[in-house]
N, C-alpha and C positions, 0 to 999 in steps of 0.2 A: 760748691754746688751752683748749678746754673739756675737762673731764674726761669719760671714757667713762661713768662711773657716773652723772654728771649727765644725760647724753644718754639713757641707758636709763631713768632716772626720768621724764624728759619723755615718752618714748614710752609708758611704762606709765601715765602720767597721762592720756594721750589717751583712754583708755577711759572715763574719768569726765568728760571735757570735754564740755560741752553747746553746741549751736548752735541758732540760731533760723532756721528755714526756713519761709517762708509763714506766719509767726506761730506756728509750732509749735516747741517745744523738743525737741531730739533729741541723742542721743549718736552716735558713729560706728557703734556696733553697731546701734542703731535705724535709722540711715540705711542701712546695708548690708542689713538685713532688709527695709526699705521698697523698696529697689531690686530685691531678689530677688522680692518680692511683686508689684511692678509688672511685672517681666519675665515672671513666670509668668502673670499676667492677660493681658498682651499676647500671649504665646505661645498661650494657650488661645483668644484671640480670632482670631488668625491661623489656627490649626488649624480652628476653626469656619468661618471664611471659606472656606478651601480646600475643606472638606467640602461647604459650601453650593454652591460652584462645581461640584464633581463631581456632586452631586445634580441640579443644574440641567442639567448636560450629559447625564446619563442620562435625565432627564425630557423633554429636547428630542429624544431619538432618535425617528426615524420607524420605529416598529415595523411599520407596514404594508409599508414597503419591504423590511424584513428578511423578513417573512412571505412576500411575493411572491417574493423571491429564493430563499428556502428551498423554496417550492412549485415554482419553475422548476427548481431543482437536483434535487428529488425526481422531477419529470417526466423529466428527462434520464436519471436513474438507471434509472427504469422502462423507458424506451425502450432503453437499453443492455442491460438484462436481457432484454427481449423479443428484441432482435437477437442476443444471445448464445445464447438458447434456439433461435432459428431456425438459427443457424450449427451448433449442436450437432446438431440434427435433420438438417440437410443432410449433415453428416459421417457420421452413423449410416446415412443412406440411401445415401451414396456407398460406404461400407464394405460394406453389404449387397450393393450392385450389383457391387462387385469380387468378393465371395465367389461370387455367382451366376455371373458370367462365368467365374471360375476353375473352378467346378464343371462348367459346360458344356464348357469347353475340355478339362478332364480326362476327361469322359465321351467326347468326340470322339476324344481320343488313345487311350483304351482301345478304342473301337470300331475305330479305324484299326489299332491293333496287332493286334486280333483278325483283321481282314481280311488284314493282312500275314501273320499266322501261317497263315491258311487258304491264301493265295496261295502262300506258301513250300511248304506241304504239297502243293498241287497241282503246283507246279513240280517238286518232288522226285518226286512220283508219275509225272509226265509224263517226267521224266528217266529214272527207273528203267524205265518202260515202253518208252521209245525205246531205251535201252541193251539191253534184252532183245530188242527187235525187231531191232536192229542185230546183236546177237550171233547171233540165229537166222539172219539173212540171211547173215552171214559163215560160219556153220557149214554151212549148206546153201544155196548160191547158186541152186540149181535148183528150190527148193520153191515159189517163186512168192509168197512172203510179202513 
């Protein structure tokens, strides 16, 4: 069995151990830094590639179609606004018409009430007159009235 201290010494000695890769002499630390550097470069290249794809996608948009669709939407909104204004005006006109009809009906009712009052007064006068004549005829049946 190996002694733990010996194993730790071997592990600590790895930092100074050198390797030859592609004709270059490297330590484990240098190798780790190289892998990190290569990963960063590859990540930057991938980010640039995806950004290029997005730029190409935006550049290939048909702006004329969007402009035509926006124009069509704008025309529809204007048409709806004109329709709404027309409806509002029709409502105002209908409201005024109702007020005018109500005023004419009220005027006719007032005139009818005045006529009814005059008629009732005439009926009352006629009643009083007939009662007086009847009373005179009853008081003096021979007078000839």
